[in-house]
matplotlib code that plots the C-alpha trace (Angstrom):
import matplotlib.pyplot as plt

x = [0.0, 1.3, 2.0, -0.4, -3.2, -2.3, -2.5, -5.9, -7.1, -5.5, -7.4, -4.3, -5.9, -5.6, -8.6, -8.6, -6.9, -6.1, -4.8, -2.5, -3.4, -1.8, -3.4, -4.6, -3.8, -4.6, -1.4, -0.1, -0.1, 3.3, 3.9, 3.1, 5.8, 4.9, 4.4, 4.5, 7.6, 10.5, 11.9, 15.6, 15.8, 19.4, 19.6, 22.9, 23.5, 24.2, 24.6, 23.4, 22.9, 24.7, 27.4, 27.2, 28.9, 25.5, 24.9, 28.2, 30.4, 33.9, 35.5, 33.3, 32.7, 29.4, 29.1, 26.3, 24.1, 25.0, 23.9, 20.5, 20.1, 20.9, 18.6, 15.9, 14.9, 17.2, 15.5, 16.8, 14.5, 14.3, 14.0, 13.7, 11.0, 13.7, 17.5, 17.9, 18.3, 15.5, 12.7, 13.7, 13.6, 10.3, 8.9, 10.1, 8.6, 5.2, 4.8, 4.1, 5.8, 7.7, 5.7, 2.7, 4.6, 4.6, 7.8, 9.0, 9.7, 12.9, 16.3, 16.9, 13.1, 10.7, 7.9, 4.3, 3.6, 0.0, 1.2, 1.2, 4.7, 5.2, 7.5, 5.0, 2.1, 4.1, 4.7, 1.0, 0.5, 3.0, 6.3, 9.6, 11.0, 14.2, 17.0, 20.8, 22.7, 21.3, 17.7, 15.6, 17.1, 18.9, 16.5, 14.5, 11.6, 10.1, 8.6, 6.6, 5.2, 7.6, 8.3, 9.1, 9.0, 10.9, 9.3, 11.8, 11.5, 14.2, 17.8, 20.1, 23.5, 25.2, 23.5, 21.5, 22.8, 21.6, 18.2, 17.8, 18.7, 16.0, 13.4, 10.8, 8.9, 10.0, 7.9, 8.2, 10.6, 11.4, 14.9, 16.2, 19.9, 21.3, 24.7, 26.4, 28.4, 29.1, 28.3, 31.2, 33.8, 36.2, 39.7, 41.5, 43.2, 41.3, 40.0, 43.3, 45.2, 42.7, 43.9, 41.3, 42.6, 41.9, 42.4, 39.2, 37.0, 35.1, 33.6, 30.2, 30.4, 29.5, 33.0, 36.4, 38.3, 41.1, 42.8, 41.6, 38.0, 38.7, 40.4, 37.5, 35.1, 37.3, 37.1, 33.3, 33.4, 35.5, 32.7, 30.1, 32.1, 32.2, 28.4, 28.1, 30.4, 28.3, 25.1, 26.7, 27.4, 23.7, 22.6, 24.9, 23.1, 19.8, 21.3, 22.5, 19.1, 17.3, 15.3, 17.0, 14.1, 11.4, 12.8, 12.2, 15.6, 15.8, 19.2, 19.2, 20.3, 18.6, 19.8, 22.8, 26.4, 27.5, 29.1, 28.2, 25.1, 24.3, 22.9, 20.4, 19.6, 16.9, 18.9, 19.4, 22.6, 20.6, 17.3, 18.0, 19.3, 20.5, 17.9, 17.6, 14.9, 15.1, 12.3, 13.3, 10.0, 7.9, 10.0, 11.5, 15.1, 17.6, 15.2, 15.9, 12.9, 12.5, 9.4, 9.7, 9.3, 9.7, 11.0, 7.6, 6.4, 8.3, 6.0, 2.8, 4.8, 5.9, 2.4, 0.7, 3.3, 2.4, -1.3, -1.8, -4.3, -2.5, -3.5, -5.3, -2.7, 0.0, 0.1, 2.9, 1.9, 2.8, 5.5, 4.1, 2.6, 6.0, 7.9, 5.5, 5.6, 7.9, 8.5, 11.5, 11.7, 8.6, 6.2, 3.5, 2.9, 1.4, 4.8, 6.2, 7.3, 8.1, 7.9, 10.1, 11.3, 13.1, 12.4, 14.9, 18.1, 20.0, 19.5, 22.0, 20.8, 22.2, 21.9, 19.5, 17.3, 15.9, 14.7, 15.3, 15.4, 12.0, 11.8, 9.8, 10.5, 9.1, 11.2, 10.0, 12.0, 13.2, 12.8, 13.5, 11.4, 12.2, 10.2, 12.3, 9.8, 12.3, 14.8, 16.1, 17.6, 20.9, 20.4, 23.4, 23.4, 25.4, 29.2, 29.6, 27.4, 24.9, 22.8, 24.2, 27.6, 29.3, 28.8, 30.1, 27.5, 26.1, 23.6, 26.6, 28.8, 32.4, 35.0, 37.8, 35.5, 33.5, 36.8, 38.4, 35.5, 35.5, 39.2, 39.3, 36.0, 37.7, 39.7, 38.0, 38.2, 36.6, 34.1, 31.4, 31.7, 31.4, 28.3, 26.6, 26.8, 26.5, 25.0, 21.4, 19.0, 15.9, 12.4, 12.1, 14.6, 14.1, 16.6, 16.4, 17.9, 18.3, 20.9, 22.0, 22.2, 24.2, 21.5, 23.8, 21.8, 18.6, 16.0, 13.2, 13.5, 13.7, 10.7, 11.0, 10.6, 7.7, 5.0, 6.9, 7.7, 4.0, 2.8, 5.3, 4.7, 0.9, 1.4, 3.7, 1.3, -1.7, 0.1, 1.3, -2.3, -3.5, -1.0, -1.9, 1.5, 1.4, 3.7, 0.9, -2.3, -1.3, 0.8, 4.2, 5.9, 5.5, 8.4, 10.8, 9.3, 9.7, 12.5, 15.9, 16.5, 20.3, 21.3, 24.1, 24.2, 23.2, 24.6, 22.3]
y = [0.0, 3.5, 5.7, 8.3, 5.7, 4.5, 8.1, 8.5, 5.2, 6.4, 9.6, 11.8, 14.4, 18.1, 19.8, 23.1, 26.5, 28.1, 31.6, 33.2, 30.5, 27.7, 24.2, 22.2, 18.5, 15.5, 14.7, 11.3, 9.8, 10.1, 6.3, 6.0, 6.5, 8.8, 7.6, 11.1, 11.8, 13.8, 16.6, 17.6, 20.7, 21.5, 25.0, 26.4, 30.2, 31.2, 27.7, 27.7, 25.3, 23.3, 23.2, 19.6, 16.5, 14.8, 17.4, 16.6, 19.4, 18.1, 19.9, 20.3, 17.1, 16.7, 13.1, 13.8, 15.5, 12.8, 10.1, 11.8, 12.1, 8.3, 7.2, 9.8, 12.2, 14.7, 17.8, 19.3, 22.3, 23.6, 27.4, 30.0, 32.7, 35.3, 35.4, 37.3, 35.8, 37.3, 37.2, 33.8, 32.4, 34.2, 32.5, 29.0, 29.4, 30.7, 28.7, 32.0, 34.1, 36.9, 39.6, 38.5, 39.2, 43.0, 44.2, 40.6, 40.8, 42.7, 41.9, 43.1, 43.2, 41.4, 38.8, 39.4, 37.0, 36.6, 34.8, 31.0, 29.3, 25.6, 25.1, 26.7, 24.7, 21.5, 22.6, 23.1, 19.5, 18.1, 18.4, 19.2, 22.1, 24.1, 25.5, 25.9, 28.9, 30.9, 30.1, 33.3, 36.7, 38.9, 41.4, 42.1, 39.9, 42.1, 44.7, 41.8, 40.8, 38.0, 39.2, 35.9, 33.3, 32.5, 31.4, 28.5, 27.5, 27.9, 28.1, 25.2, 26.7, 23.3, 22.0, 19.0, 16.6, 19.0, 19.3, 15.5, 15.2, 17.7, 15.7, 14.0, 10.7, 10.0, 12.9, 13.8, 16.6, 19.3, 20.8, 23.6, 22.8, 26.2, 27.5, 30.6, 28.5, 29.3, 33.0, 35.4, 36.2, 33.4, 32.7, 33.6, 30.5, 28.0, 26.1, 25.8, 25.0, 22.2, 20.5, 21.7, 21.8, 25.3, 24.3, 22.1, 25.0, 26.4, 29.8, 30.7, 32.4, 35.7, 35.8, 35.9, 32.7, 34.0, 32.5, 35.1, 34.1, 30.4, 30.6, 32.6, 29.9, 27.3, 29.2, 29.1, 25.3, 24.9, 26.2, 24.2, 21.1, 22.1, 22.4, 19.0, 17.5, 19.0, 17.7, 14.2, 14.5, 15.3, 12.3, 10.0, 11.2, 10.1, 6.7, 6.3, 6.9, 4.7, 7.6, 7.7, 6.2, 8.0, 11.4, 13.6, 15.0, 18.1, 19.6, 22.7, 26.4, 29.8, 31.1, 31.4, 31.9, 35.4, 36.5, 39.0, 38.2, 35.4, 36.2, 39.1, 38.5, 36.3, 34.3, 30.5, 30.9, 33.3, 31.5, 27.9, 25.7, 22.2, 20.1, 16.4, 14.9, 11.5, 9.8, 6.2, 4.6, 6.5, 7.6, 5.4, 6.4, 6.9, 9.1, 12.3, 14.5, 17.5, 18.9, 22.6, 23.3, 26.4, 26.3, 27.7, 24.1, 22.8, 24.1, 22.5, 19.3, 19.1, 19.8, 17.3, 14.6, 15.3, 15.2, 18.8, 21.0, 23.4, 27.1, 28.7, 31.5, 29.0, 29.1, 26.6, 23.1, 19.9, 17.8, 14.5, 13.4, 13.8, 12.2, 9.3, 8.6, 5.9, 7.9, 9.9, 12.9, 15.0, 13.4, 16.0, 17.7, 20.8, 21.5, 22.7, 26.2, 28.3, 32.0, 34.2, 37.8, 40.3, 43.5, 45.5, 43.6, 46.6, 50.3, 50.3, 53.2, 56.7, 58.2, 59.0, 56.6, 53.5, 52.0, 48.4, 46.7, 45.1, 42.3, 39.1, 36.1, 32.9, 29.8, 27.0, 24.1, 26.1, 29.8, 32.4, 35.6, 38.5, 41.7, 44.6, 47.0, 49.9, 49.7, 53.2, 51.8, 49.9, 46.2, 45.8, 49.4, 52.4, 52.3, 55.0, 57.1, 54.5, 54.8, 51.5, 52.0, 49.3, 52.0, 50.1, 48.0, 47.0, 44.5, 42.3, 40.9, 42.1, 39.6, 38.9, 38.3, 41.5, 43.5, 42.0, 43.1, 46.6, 47.0, 45.9, 47.5, 49.8, 47.0, 46.3, 42.5, 42.7, 45.5, 43.2, 41.0, 44.0, 45.2, 41.8, 42.0, 45.7, 47.7, 48.8, 46.3, 46.7, 46.3, 42.8, 39.9, 36.6, 33.8, 30.4, 28.0, 25.3, 27.3, 29.8, 28.0, 30.9, 33.4, 35.8, 36.8, 38.7, 37.8, 40.1, 42.6, 40.0, 39.7, 36.0, 35.6, 38.1, 35.4, 33.5, 36.7, 37.8, 34.4, 34.2, 37.8, 37.1, 33.9, 35.6, 38.5, 36.2, 34.3, 37.5, 38.8, 35.5, 35.6, 39.3, 40.8, 44.5, 45.2, 44.2, 44.9, 48.2, 49.3, 48.0, 51.3, 50.2, 47.8, 50.7, 52.5, 49.8, 50.4, 48.7, 47.1, 46.4, 48.3, 50.3, 53.9, 54.5, 57.2, 60.2]
z = [0.0, -0.9, 2.1, 0.9, 0.8, 4.3, 5.5, 4.2, 5.8, 9.1, 9.0, 9.0, 6.9, 7.7, 9.3, 7.4, 7.9, 11.2, 12.0, 9.4, 6.9, 8.9, 8.9, 11.9, 11.5, 13.6, 15.6, 16.3, 19.8, 21.5, 21.2, 17.5, 14.9, 12.0, 8.5, 7.1, 5.1, 6.5, 4.4, 4.0, 1.9, 0.8, -0.7, -2.0, -2.3, -5.9, -7.3, -10.9, -13.8, -15.2, -12.6, -11.4, -12.7, -13.2, -16.0, -17.6, -16.3, -16.7, -13.8, -10.8, -8.8, -7.0, -5.8, -3.4, -6.0, -8.5, -6.0, -5.4, -9.2, -9.6, -6.8, -7.5, -10.2, -12.0, -13.3, -16.5, -16.4, -12.8, -12.6, -9.8, -9.7, -9.5, -9.5, -6.2, -2.8, -0.6, -3.1, -4.4, -0.9, -0.2, -3.3, -2.2, 1.3, 0.0, -3.2, -5.0, -7.6, -6.0, -7.7, -5.6, -2.3, -2.3, -0.6, -0.5, -4.3, -3.6, -2.1, 1.5, 2.2, 4.5, 4.3, 5.4, 8.3, 7.1, 3.9, 4.5, 4.4, 4.1, 7.2, 9.6, 8.0, 8.6, 12.2, 12.7, 11.5, 14.0, 12.2, 13.9, 11.9, 11.9, 9.9, 9.8, 8.5, 5.5, 4.8, 4.6, 3.7, 3.6, 5.1, 8.2, 9.3, 12.1, 9.7, 8.1, 11.5, 12.5, 16.0, 17.9, 15.1, 11.9, 8.7, 8.5, 12.2, 14.9, 14.0, 15.0, 15.3, 15.5, 12.5, 11.4, 14.1, 16.9, 15.1, 15.0, 18.7, 19.5, 17.7, 19.9, 19.6, 16.0, 14.8, 11.1, 10.5, 7.9, 8.0, 5.8, 5.3, 4.3, 3.3, 2.0, -0.6, -3.4, -2.7, -3.0, -1.8, -2.7, -1.7, -4.9, -6.5, -4.2, -7.2, -9.0, -5.8, -5.1, -8.3, -10.8, -14.4, -15.6, -19.2, -19.0, -17.9, -20.8, -19.9, -21.2, -24.6, -23.2, -21.6, -23.2, -22.7, -20.4, -17.4, -15.0, -15.7, -15.8, -12.4, -11.0, -12.2, -10.5, -7.2, -7.6, -8.3, -5.1, -3.0, -4.9, -4.0, -0.4, -0.3, -2.0, 0.7, 3.5, 2.0, 1.9, 5.7, 6.3, 4.3, 6.3, 9.4, 7.9, 7.1, 10.7, 12.2, 9.5, 8.0, 4.5, 2.6, 4.5, 3.7, 0.7, -0.1, -2.4, -3.4, -5.5, -5.7, -5.3, -8.7, -11.0, -10.1, -8.9, -12.2, -14.9, -16.9, -14.5, -11.1, -11.2, -14.8, -16.4, -18.9, -18.4, -16.3, -14.1, -13.4, -14.2, -11.4, -10.7, -8.9, -7.8, -5.6, -3.9, -1.9, -1.6, -0.7, -3.2, -6.1, -8.7, -9.1, -12.0, -14.0, -15.8, -16.6, -18.9, -17.4, -16.7, -13.0, -10.8, -7.2, -6.2, -6.9, -3.9, -1.2, -2.6, -3.2, 0.4, 1.7, -0.6, 0.4, 4.1, 3.3, 4.2, 2.4, 0.0, 0.6, -2.3, -2.3, -3.5, -7.3, -7.5, -8.7, -6.8, -8.4, -7.0, -10.3, -12.0, -9.1, -8.8, -12.5, -13.9, -17.1, -18.2, -20.5, -20.6, -18.1, -18.0, -21.3, -19.6, -18.0, -21.3, -20.1, -17.0, -16.2, -14.0, -13.5, -11.4, -9.5, -7.4, -6.6, -5.4, -5.8, -8.7, -10.8, -10.6, -7.1, -5.5, -7.4, -5.7, -8.9, -9.8, -13.2, -13.7, -16.3, -16.9, -19.1, -20.4, -21.3, -23.5, -24.8, -27.8, -26.9, -24.3, -24.5, -22.2, -21.6, -20.1, -18.6, -18.2, -21.0, -20.2, -17.0, -16.7, -16.2, -13.9, -12.7, -13.6, -14.1, -11.3, -9.1, -8.0, -4.9, -3.5, -1.8, -4.0, -6.7, -9.8, -11.6, -8.2, -9.4, -10.2, -7.4, -7.3, -8.4, -10.9, -13.9, -13.4, -12.8, -15.9, -18.1, -16.6, -16.9, -20.5, -21.6, -24.1, -25.7, -29.1, -28.4, -25.0, -25.5, -26.9, -23.8, -21.5, -23.4, -23.1, -19.3, -18.6, -21.6, -21.9, -23.4, -25.7, -24.4, -25.9, -26.3, -28.0, -28.2, -30.1, -27.6, -30.2, -32.1, -29.4, -26.0, -24.5, -25.6, -27.3, -30.5, -29.9, -32.6, -31.3, -34.2, -36.9, -39.2, -39.6, -35.8, -35.5, -35.1, -32.5, -30.5, -30.6, -29.4, -26.6, -25.5, -25.4, -23.4, -20.9, -20.5, -19.9, -17.2, -15.5, -15.5, -14.1, -11.3, -10.5, -11.4, -10.7, -13.6, -16.0, -14.1, -12.4, -9.5, -10.6, -9.5, -5.9, -6.2, -6.6, -3.6, -1.0, 1.6, 1.1, 4.5, 4.2, 7.3, 5.7, 4.4, 0.8, -1.4, -1.8]

ax = plt.figure().add_subplot(projection="3d")
ax.plot(x, y, z, "-o")
ax.set_aspect("equal")
plt.show()
């Protein structure tokens, strides 16, 4: 008998919504072991696709991720709602696109306590919940109403082992295994010094192939590998307590790597992330699926697996039908696309502006269409004089690759690469992934692609309207007016 069938027969069905959208669930007697699945959610900070050996990267080694992929499901098309830490994590917690979360759509923001989040819903249903290191943020929770609670549960400063020791009566658990890897800064040369062969690193085609950049990528790989190692240690703890097969294990990242034209953009290396899910007793392993999914789908997936009613606010779709299928490739034909976007990452425009760079996109198997709502603004911020104190192209993290492009921006051979990362962009962008996987050639102005562009633009617009995006229904200017809660002085 399937666990979910057993749960229904046992009457472990949720009893409706309680305060703040939480769900009341029948709790197990103290002497009865739970049959509800545990959840171990491993989220890296700035880990983007395709940087895992399971995807064929020849340099970075990710044996833990590869194991989860071999014993579970490897997703080829996992995407974030937005390529910025705080709003991405808000979207994961709530199962909603970031543009539905008001101030929570921006970096260094907050989260409204009245919006249901999956960890607290699980807690209300009897789960032991908690987190370690970076989970929500950066930002301030108190302005959103979180005065004595945390949307991810209490922090366990000594990690997963301490969390498990605090668990009572074999209750089901949900643990957010956070990290700051591979977020910058890096120890320069750490990748090369660890033995990585820089000659095997092939930078994306929007960078020049130079050693400075290859070495920078190696340093990023070094931290990806550290995250992978730590996830492996957490999994060994599950094996030691006999809970490996009763645990849904998810391993993924919150957006692309912290490099120019990656993080804080909406190209593939910005919003596409590695993802593998293992659930030993329920999910047939060694499958690779091409269904398009958004990380907003995780919250309803976890809730459905725990037999908890999914709040109507959650627009994400449960992945259980895909996970429970025995098929590979495209399992659900309705999952043939995904949408995403960005609001303010940092106040990167000319001081004293607090404006962001609003954009939305839709990705299908063959095409990426992007709508830039304010093409007069700089996508990575101004070269100098920004409101943010980092000042120079502040929507892009500082590092050797960024500095190389800036230092050589007047070199005729490097100028095009600099422009791809930092120059202004048109209102519409269209890329044919089948011939241009790095998304370098914008086809939006070409007549032979006019019908495709029109169709994708309409499809994107319809979905944004259906999900109440203020940028298309009215009120989008509010995203630029929300406070930036970083706690340091801005340039005025």
